[in-house]
N, C-alpha and C positions, 0 to 999 in steps of 0.2 A: 592300053592293057594295064590293069592294076593287080599286082600280085601281093599276097600277104598270108599270114597265118590266122587260123581260128582254133579255139579250144572247143572241139566238137563234143556235144553232150548227147549221148545215145540213150540215156534213160537213168532213172534212179538206181543207185547202188553200183553204177558203173563208173570207172575212172574217166576223166576227161582225156581226149586224144588230140594232140597238136597236129594239125593238118594244114598243108599249103594249098591255097586255092587261087584261081585267077578269074578276074572279072573283066570282060572285054570293054565295057563302057558303062556310063550311068545315063539314065533317061532324063528327059526334060523335067525341070522342076526339082530334081533330086539333088542332094548334096552328099558327096563322099567325105566322111569324117575320118581323119587320122586320129585314132583313139590314143590319148595320152595317159589317162587313168580310168579304171573301172572298178568301183568298190564292190565288195561282197556284201550285199544287203540280206536282210533276214529272209526275204522271199526267194532269193537265189538259193539260200541254204535249204529252205523248205522244198523247193523244186528238186534239188540235189537228193534230198531224202525221199521224195515222193509224197510228202504230206501236203504239198501244194502242186496239183497236177495242172500243168499249163494247157493240156488238151481241153480242160473245162472252159477255157477261154478261146477255144478254137485252135490251140497250138498243135504243132506237129513235131515229130522226131525223125531224124536227129535235128538238133537245133544248136544255137549258141546262146548260153545264158549271159547274164550281165545287162543291167539297164541303168544303173546309177553311174553315169560316165560323163566324161568331158573330153574335148579334143580340139583339133584345128581343121580348118577347111583344106581338104586335099584336092577337091575338084568341084566345080559348080556346074550343074546341069543347065541347059538352055532356059533362059528366062529368069534365073536367080541372080539378083544383083544386090539385095539388101536384106537385113534381118527384120524381125517382126516389129522393131521399133523404128525402122527406117534408116538404120545405120548401114553404111556400105559393107559388103562382104567381098573378100578376095582370098586367094590361096594363102594360107598361113594365118588367117584370122582365127583367134581363139573364140570358141563358141560353146554355149550350153543349150540344151533343148529338152523338152519333155520326152519321156521314153515311149510316148504313145502319139498316134496321129489320128485325127478325126476329119470328118467331111466339111465341117463349118457351115453346112447348108440345111441340115435336117431340123426338125422341130426341137430336139433336145439341144443341139448346138446353138440355135437361135434363141433359146430360152436361157442361155448361160449355164447349161448343164452338159457340157461337152463330154464328160466321162460316161454319160448315158448314150452317146452316139451309137446307133446300131451298126455303123461302118467303122468303128474304132479298131485300129490295129496297134500292136505294140512290139517292142523288142522281145526276143525270146520265143516268139510264136511261129515264125516261118521256118521252113526246112533249110538246113545247112548243106544239103547234098545237091543243090541246084542253084543257079543264079537267083539272087545276088550273093549268096553264100554269107556275106557279112551282115548277119541278122541279129546280132547281140553284141554286148560290150566287150566280151572276152576274145578279142582278136586285134589285129593290127588296124583294121578299118571297120566302119559301120556305115551302111547306106541309109541316109535319112530320106524317107519317102517324100514325094512331091506333096506340097501343101502343108508340110510340117512347120510348126512354130520353132523359131531359133533366135537366140539372143547372143549378142556380142558380150564377152566377159570384160568387165572393167579392168584396167591395167593394174589397179591396186590389189586385185584378187588373184591369187596364184591358182594353178590347176589343182593343187592339193586341197585348197579350200573350196573351189568351185565344183569339184567332183561330187560332193554331197548335196548340191543344190537341187538337182533335178529329180530327187526322190525324197530323201529323209527330211531335208530342211523345208522344201515346198509343202510336203505332206503335213507337217505339224503346223506350219504357218496357216495353211488352208483350214485345218481343224480348228485352230483358235479363232480364225476369222468366222467360221461357220457358227460358232457359239457367241460371237461378239464379246470375247473376253476383253476387259478394259481396265481403266485406271481404278486403283483402290481395291481390286478383287484379290481373293486368295485362290491359288492354283496348286493342286497336288499333281505331281507327275509320277506315275507308277512305272518304274523302269528307268535306269540311268545308262542305257546304251546310247548309241549315236542319236536315235530319234529323241530319247528322253533328254539328253543334254541340249539338243537343239530346242526342244520344247521349253526347257528351263530358261534358256537365253531369250527366246522369242517372247515368252510370257512376261519377263521382266521388261523387255523393250516395249511391250504393249501397255505397260503401266501397272502390272500386278504389284500389289503392296507386299504380299508374302507368297513365296514359292517354296513348297515342301517336296523334296525328292525322296522316293521310296525305292530301295534296292537292297540286295543281299551281298554285294561285292563292295568292300570298303574302298578300294581304289576308285571305283566308279562314283561312289558317293562323294569322295573327296574332290573329284573332278567336277561333279555337279555343283559343289560349293564355289569352285572357280568360275563356273558358268553363271552364277548368280543365285543359286538356291540359298534361301535363308535358314532352312532347317532340314536336317537329314534324318530319315527313319530307316534304321538298319534292321532288316528282317531276320538277320542272323543273331541279333541281340534281342529284338522284340519278336519272339517266335510265334505268338498267337495273333491271328487276324483281329480278334476283338480288342486286343491290347494296342494294336497299331491304330485301329479306328479311334480308340480313346486318346491316343497320343495326338492324332490329328485334331480331334475335338479340342484338346487342351491348347494346342498351338493356334487355334482359331477362335479363342475366347468362347468355346462351347457351341459355336454356330455351325461349324462344318465348312467345307470348302465351297466356293462359288463354282469352280471348274475342276474336274478331275480328268486327266489325260492318261489313257491306258496304252502303253507301248511295250508291255511285257510280252504279249503274244501268247498268253495262257489263260484259258477261261476262268481259272480259279481266282484271278485277280479282280474279276468283274464285280462279284457280290461285295467283296471287301471295299472296292472303290466306290460303289454306290452308297455304302454306309458312311463313307467319308464325306459325302456331299451334304450340304445344308439345304434349307428351304430354297426352292427355285434353282437348285444347282443343276449344272449341265455336265453330262458325262460324255467325253469325246472318246469313242472306241475306234482305235486305229490298228492295234497289234494283232488281233485274232483273225487270221486269214485261212486257217486250216478248217476246211469244210467238214461238218459233221460233229465237231466238238460242241458240247453243251454245258450249261451251268444252271443251277437252280437259284432263284432269288424270289423274294416276296414282292409281287407286283403292287401291293398296297403301299409300299414305300414310295412308289412313283406318284400314286394318287394323293395320298395325304400330305406329301411334302412338295408336290408340284415340280417334280424332277423331270429332266429331259435327257434322253440318250440320243447321240448323233453318231451314226456310222460314217466314217470317212475313208473312201477308197480313191486313190489318186488325188488330183487337184485340177483346178482350172488352169489352163496354160499360162495366163497372165500372172499367176502367182510366182512363177519362176523368175519373171522380171523383177518382182519385188524381193525375192530371195537374194538375187544378185546385188540389189541395192543394200539389203541388210548386211551382206558380207562386206560390201565396200565400206559401210559405215562402222562395222564392228571388227574388222580384220585385225586391228591393232589394239583392241580393247578386251578381247576374249581369247582364250587359248585354243582357238579353232583348229590350229595345226595338229593338235593331239588326236583329233578324230580320224585322221588318216595317216597316222605315223608309221604303221606297218606296211611295207610294200613288198611285193613278190613279182618276179618275172613271170611272163606268160607260161613258160615251160614248167614253172613250179606251182601251177594252179592247184594241183591235187594237194600239195602240202598246205597251200593257203587256205583251202576249204577245211582241211582237218584242224588247222589252228583256229579258224573262225568258229567251227563247231565246238571246240573246247573252250571258247570264250577267252583265248589267250590274248586276243587283240580286241580293242573296242570296235575297230572297223579296219579290215585289211583292204588293200588296194592292189589290183593287178596293173602293172606298168609294162605294156608291151615293149 
């Protein structure tokens, strides 16, 4: 018998309710995770507001939000002995895992496009009023389904750093991999929140010659510089989009950027970002997940300048393994601990979401 708390989510606009639940046992192939940290990601905020409806992905209510999490093995189901890299698992092993699970057998999975798996399930979608109850990160436990990918966390990587790996870090790593960003290229990152800061650091690690961060919050821009940004564009100082485009052009010797990464999450950033791209530039669209929002742009800009836009939702599971390697290599070279500096107890989750909404914290973490 496993007993614990969940922060039950009954729907947009309603406060979270802390509820005690009991799970009799876990099934074969499953892993019961003792959650040690669960960050408040932008998609959690959108779901809380109702601008991102989980039912569009097959989600049901009530549920438990939270997907960017990390924890330790509390119990192993029959047949589970090692992680996805072949390392042994036991109770107490610190692990990270993608927040979604796929079948690994269908055409999409076998073609290396697991996020297109028709059998994909993920945290935050299942009902929290029936077993297994622990269906999201905002609780004492999370039940990792059978067949899930799971990786042991390197000893040098703290839970504080590892908690952002299974969503924000892996997402931007996958995005930059998708467009083959490489040595000597210029990268613009629109937005200096957690994803943007990770994008700055990863772009530099992948050999970017110049990284330009764009944001309107000075503290975030200053932190972007600590993460490796070579130039900062403050939209509170350069208020007109066309002037920001001119600034990027000036910083790129008039050529424009090779890669622009959008992690603002607002459609208005897209047209501006496209104009910041140079010939054969690649636009990585990650932030806009609110269905129905639109933006106008001139398609001839794609044709005459040979530009490409790549939409990035989730990531291939193996990217998480590389994200953990990145953290192991850079944990003492970058101020990564600042990405999860604000922590809240599970019972204070409503306060935490209010703080996150007001952008008081770069990224808040729920620590059960």
